[in-house]
Steps between C-alpha positions, in 0.01 A plus 500: 500500500636839401380852570137584426424653160176696463349467152273803447232459233254786427174355367245689291271327248754222445268198487651372176860487623502498881492123564790422265696795643476372858553141390841604364586632847385183678733297273809686624800297615539754779224434752543771766262760356166663559270613221304818570206554266387864513148489361435848358121500472472275194171483310551149362549166676850584624389528869355148487818367341704667774289329766545165329877546479522588871327171584745314278818610680542655843789713374254710297336800668220718368480871578213706361470869419257719311613562145793741541743401227811285471726742690275499806478120478877459494541749785253303708690183415821656628329597827347159579787281374741336743784378279865601503465537123202623298434353155257688274292296257225619266186284506511425125863383495682176589839411647747217449494239779856588606470878488446575870783266598740654246419858597524418871848355446599814308379722785675297767829478308521856366302686770341724236181699557334375180519169313346453157502271195428503129146502361347245266244684289207299371140522392210324671502204266866427575439413864548135413869572449544533875458123517860486375616691809672213673720538805871507419730287715867575553489823301616838625335769285708796394431814699595864476557765766398859438638748749280793593644739240468246217145407602400866494635527147289205381177590682303473172596136441208272582722272710566801726189722500198268472381378842372160380763236591696719743612365836577788734652489846257643756786688662550694175137605455454678835258789436504482115153433358324496164342829392123445502446806277669330205323254272814433292875474572434483875735202519780686322470789746496256795818325382666836425436621854660182635802555276532862612526370855798286398344170390706268280372217279576132435380362166435133435576429134198277447169595337305353791221755530217419259355835395168442333403722208123478469240697310435747783859620495605425145498852359679807626286753680552840340221684678592853598452419870734199481762706319475775764574250776788338315651839424459607863696198622777533241531873559522445877777240463692716253481806727612294800800372306591856402482618862711204610772587250463179299514680165543189286192340655303822457595514131380142454170587670463800270567277201223270619262795537582614146426152366169488687386836365581409140318169546192671640495758222525226236216310671291817504547549126422137428183500711396854402519600867548877488509532881787254533684669213465840662594371844818328380597795276454748786720285722757472221531878488566508876752215486708672232556790742641283778876494552509123519348480149829638366675182614311290244697393194449683170301215343243499780469877489447490122243223518321678785479825303387329178229304682326811629575748223544292185348160564539347149877557518518327838346188346752516217789544742402187691481302176843620391645424844366144491639450148844620609503269805396201288768583240771531766403167654514336156843649427628391841376143454647489147840613631494227763423239233787627286740478794395142575551394139836675476394754242620802691 
């Protein structure tokens, strides 16, 4: 028996996926865990499924709340959990049977605040592939260590910023909580605040978190409200990095903001959404005036300008850029073949 791990699972209208999600936890090779189901006022049969699961295994606990959102559910899970480590799992995802054991070993060996793994992306109909997830005997998976500064630099990588599949030491969380006012990117902000407090990260080089892509989340949400929230989070992180003197990180955050704005503007044109086009173009004008914008490379600046002030040319520039990259790769591969055959 090792230390207790608290698996926190927010539940809201998850009747289609909940049973298989929890079943993947009950199959873990590491047995010292508790599962905390935070039932967030579902309107389907999820509450009944939660009750059934609690009767199936005494390690499963059900906590109810009025519908308050995923951030409130996770915060409640943090408060009622008892484990040394907290593992966050979304109710429509699955985990490899050895994941908790592997992450626990990483935490104990490296004493990092956060442990994570790679994601296996799949659609609903591919769930059968998890049958092939057999336990691996006598195999030590490759792992990586990201110190605090490196982790801050790669905050946008899914293996760092997404909360699903993260095992976090309770001692590192302290008073940090999810922002209940955010409906998007709340997990990125939560992880960032941990990193700002000095957290480092261990990465298990196995795609052992089964992230399910289903119809409800298949397409990108480009509503103006969603974009406002995403911009708010990215702007906050960028400004914090500037104040902290991490100029390289701030420049990368600004690059990410520039990419987002061009993507939103393109989506607005495609969907004939004049409000989204105006919103992203207004933000673009403000971004160009920021000092950190000057740190972007010339290509990004050119593409940014063309997108908002000469859109047809921006499309052409992307096409040319792709053609050049393909040509360079072909030339490089041809040179390697010539070297192998002794032609050079």
